[in-house]
C-alpha positions as CSV (number, residue, x, y, z in Angstrom):
1,M,-34.1,0.7,-5.1
2,D,-31.2,-1.4,-3.6
3,Q,-28.9,-0.1,-6.4
4,T,-29.9,3.6,-5.8
5,R,-29.2,2.8,-2.0
6,D,-25.9,1.0,-2.7
7,R,-24.8,4.0,-5.1
8,R,-25.4,6.1,-2.1
9,I,-23.5,4.3,0.3
10,R,-20.4,4.2,-2.0
11,R,-20.7,8.0,-2.7
12,T,-21.1,8.6,1.4
13,R,-18.1,6.3,1.9
14,R,-15.9,7.9,-0.9
15,Q,-16.7,11.3,0.6
16,I,-15.7,10.2,4.2
17,R,-12.5,8.6,2.9
18,R,-11.8,11.9,0.7
19,A,-12.2,14.2,3.8
20,L,-9.9,11.7,6.0
21,A,-7.3,11.8,3.5
22,Q,-7.4,15.9,3.5
23,L,-7.4,15.9,7.4
24,M,-4.6,13.4,7.6
25,Q,-2.4,15.7,5.4
26,Q,-2.8,18.2,8.2
27,K,-2.8,16.0,11.4
28,S,-2.6,12.3,12.7
29,A,-5.9,10.4,12.9
30,S,-5.8,10.9,16.8
31,E,-6.1,14.5,16.4
32,I,-9.1,14.3,14.2
33,T,-12.6,14.8,15.3
34,V,-15.9,13.3,13.9
35,K,-17.2,16.9,13.8
36,E,-14.8,18.3,11.6
37,L,-14.7,15.3,9.2
38,V,-18.3,15.4,8.8
39,D,-18.3,19.1,8.0
40,L,-15.5,18.6,5.6
41,A,-17.5,15.6,3.9
42,D,-20.6,17.6,4.1
43,I,-22.6,14.6,5.8
44,N,-24.4,14.5,9.0
45,R,-22.9,12.9,12.1
46,S,-25.6,10.1,12.2
47,T,-24.7,9.3,8.5
48,F,-21.0,8.9,9.8
49,Y,-22.3,6.4,12.7
50,L,-24.4,4.5,10.5
51,H,-21.0,3.2,8.7
52,Y,-18.1,3.7,11.4
53,N,-17.9,3.8,15.1
54,D,-15.0,6.3,15.3
55,I,-12.2,7.9,13.3
56,F,-9.9,5.1,14.2
57,D,-12.6,2.4,13.0
58,L,-12.8,4.3,9.9
59,L,-9.0,4.5,9.3
60,A,-8.9,0.6,10.1
61,A,-11.5,-0.2,7.6
62,V,-9.7,1.9,4.9
63,E,-6.7,0.2,6.1
64,Q,-8.0,-3.2,5.6
65,E,-9.6,-2.5,2.2
66,L,-6.1,-1.6,0.8
67,F,-4.5,-4.5,2.6
68,D,-7.0,-6.8,0.9
69,E,-6.3,-5.5,-2.4
70,I,-2.7,-5.9,-2.1
71,Y,-3.0,-9.2,-0.7
72,A,-4.8,-10.3,-3.5
73,A,-2.5,-8.9,-6.0
74,V,0.4,-11.2,-4.1
75,H,-1.6,-14.1,-4.7
76,I,-2.6,-13.8,-8.2
77,H,1.0,-13.4,-8.9
78,P,2.9,-15.9,-7.4
79,V,6.9,-15.2,-6.3
80,S,7.6,-18.5,-7.7
81,S,7.5,-17.1,-11.2
82,F,8.9,-13.5,-10.6
83,E,10.4,-13.3,-13.9
84,Q,6.8,-13.9,-15.7
85,E,4.9,-12.3,-12.9
86,G,6.8,-9.9,-11.2
87,L,6.0,-7.0,-13.3
88,A,2.4,-7.8,-13.8
89,F,2.3,-7.8,-9.7
90,I,4.2,-4.6,-9.2
91,E,1.9,-2.9,-12.2
92,E,-1.1,-4.3,-10.2
93,V,0.2,-2.6,-7.0
94,F,1.0,0.8,-8.6
95,S,-2.7,0.8,-9.9
96,I,-3.9,0.0,-6.7
97,L,-1.9,2.9,-5.3
98,Y,-2.8,5.3,-8.0
99,D,-6.9,4.3,-7.6
100,N,-6.4,5.1,-3.9
101,R,-3.8,7.9,-4.3
102,E,-5.6,10.5,-2.0
103,I,-5.8,8.0,1.1
104,C,-2.5,6.2,0.2
105,A,-0.5,9.6,0.3
106,A,-2.0,10.4,3.5
107,L,-1.3,7.0,5.0
108,V,2.3,7.0,4.1
109,G,2.7,10.8,4.7
110,P,4.4,12.9,8.0
111,H,0.8,12.1,9.5
112,G,0.0,8.7,8.4
113,D,-0.1,5.5,9.9
114,M,3.5,3.5,10.1
115,A,1.6,0.6,11.5
116,F,0.0,-0.1,8.2
117,L,3.3,0.2,6.3
118,H,4.7,-2.5,8.7
119,R,1.6,-4.7,8.1
120,I,2.2,-4.4,4.1
121,E,5.9,-5.5,4.6
122,E,5.2,-8.3,7.1
123,M,2.6,-9.7,4.6
124,M,5.2,-9.5,2.0
125,E,7.7,-10.9,4.0
126,E,5.5,-14.0,4.6
127,N,4.5,-14.2,1.1
128,V,7.6,-13.3,-0.7
129,L,10.8,-13.4,1.1
130,Q,9.9,-17.1,2.8
131,K,9.4,-18.5,-0.8
132,L,13.3,-17.0,-1.6
133,R,14.6,-18.4,1.5
134,E,13.0,-21.9,0.3
135,D,14.2,-21.5,-3.0
136,F,17.8,-20.3,-2.3
137,P,18.6,-21.8,1.4
138,E,22.5,-21.5,0.6
139,R,21.9,-17.6,-0.1
140,R,19.7,-16.8,3.0
141,S,21.9,-14.1,4.3
142,S,22.1,-12.6,0.8
143,I,18.5,-12.9,0.4
144,D,17.5,-11.3,3.7
145,Y,19.5,-8.3,2.9
146,G,18.4,-8.1,-0.6
147,F,14.8,-8.2,0.5
148,A,15.5,-5.6,3.3
149,F,17.0,-3.3,0.7
150,C,14.6,-3.9,-2.3
151,T,11.5,-3.4,0.4
152,T,12.9,-0.1,2.0
153,G,13.8,1.2,-1.6
154,A,10.4,0.4,-3.0
155,V,8.6,1.8,0.1
156,G,10.7,5.3,-0.3
157,L,10.0,5.3,-4.0
158,I,6.3,4.9,-3.5
159,K,6.3,7.6,-0.7
160,H,8.1,10.1,-3.4
161,W,5.6,9.2,-6.1
162,L,2.7,9.7,-4.0
163,A,4.1,13.1,-2.4
164,G,4.7,14.2,-5.7
165,G,0.9,13.7,-6.7
166,C,1.6,10.2,-9.0
167,A,3.0,12.7,-11.9
168,E,4.2,9.3,-13.5
169,P,1.7,6.8,-14.7
170,P,1.7,3.6,-12.6
171,R,3.1,1.3,-15.3
172,E,6.0,3.5,-15.7
173,M,6.6,3.3,-12.0
174,A,6.1,-0.4,-12.2
175,R,8.6,-0.8,-14.6
176,L,11.2,1.3,-12.8
177,T,10.6,-0.6,-9.7
178,Y,10.8,-3.9,-11.3
179,R,14.2,-3.1,-13.0
180,M,15.4,-1.8,-9.9
181,I,14.3,-5.1,-8.1
182,H,15.4,-7.4,-10.9
183,N,18.9,-5.9,-10.9
184,M,19.2,-6.3,-7.2
185,M,18.2,-10.0,-7.4
186,T,20.0,-11.0,-10.5
187,H,23.3,-9.2,-9.8
188,G,23.1,-8.1,-6.0
189,L,22.3,-11.8,-4.9
190,A,24.5,-13.8,-7.4
191,R,26.8,-15.0,-4.6
192,P,26.1,-15.2,-0.7
193,V,27.2,-12.4,1.8
194,G,31.0,-12.4,2.4
195,E,32.1,-13.8,-1.3
196,G,33.7,-11.2,-3.4
């Protein structure tokens, strides 16, 4: 009985999440009503309120789930071994994005939540940039600029990929991203800023 109930709960949450993603393609979370979400998800309002307090509670829960998955990937693949772990980490991130492509496209789309992206960037800064600064203190300025460049480029690449419906497989996107970041880290940061 518990297994059937758990399956129903997961299915209901998937329906709610899918409806949120569809609505966020058209409008921001602040413009979405519970009524239109439950109508689209084909569930009762009472069912929605069993799981969430309001649209913002739903959005926060969805974002937290994604954040937790990406955070786990960062810690499974330490930055100290980017040469060995970098591609595996990036592949895992692209797999997470692909598995959650509808809601991810909505979150980074024109009606998305920029605070979510900033939170991911801050997490990457805490876990990746700090380690790079420790490993290369003489290149702090170059590291900071390189990290900003790579982060902005990676976010742009991800947004473009999601907006295009994830046409390329996650593994291919991970390899492309890894090559770009690796080239920047090995060639672009070879010398401190100001040295020719």
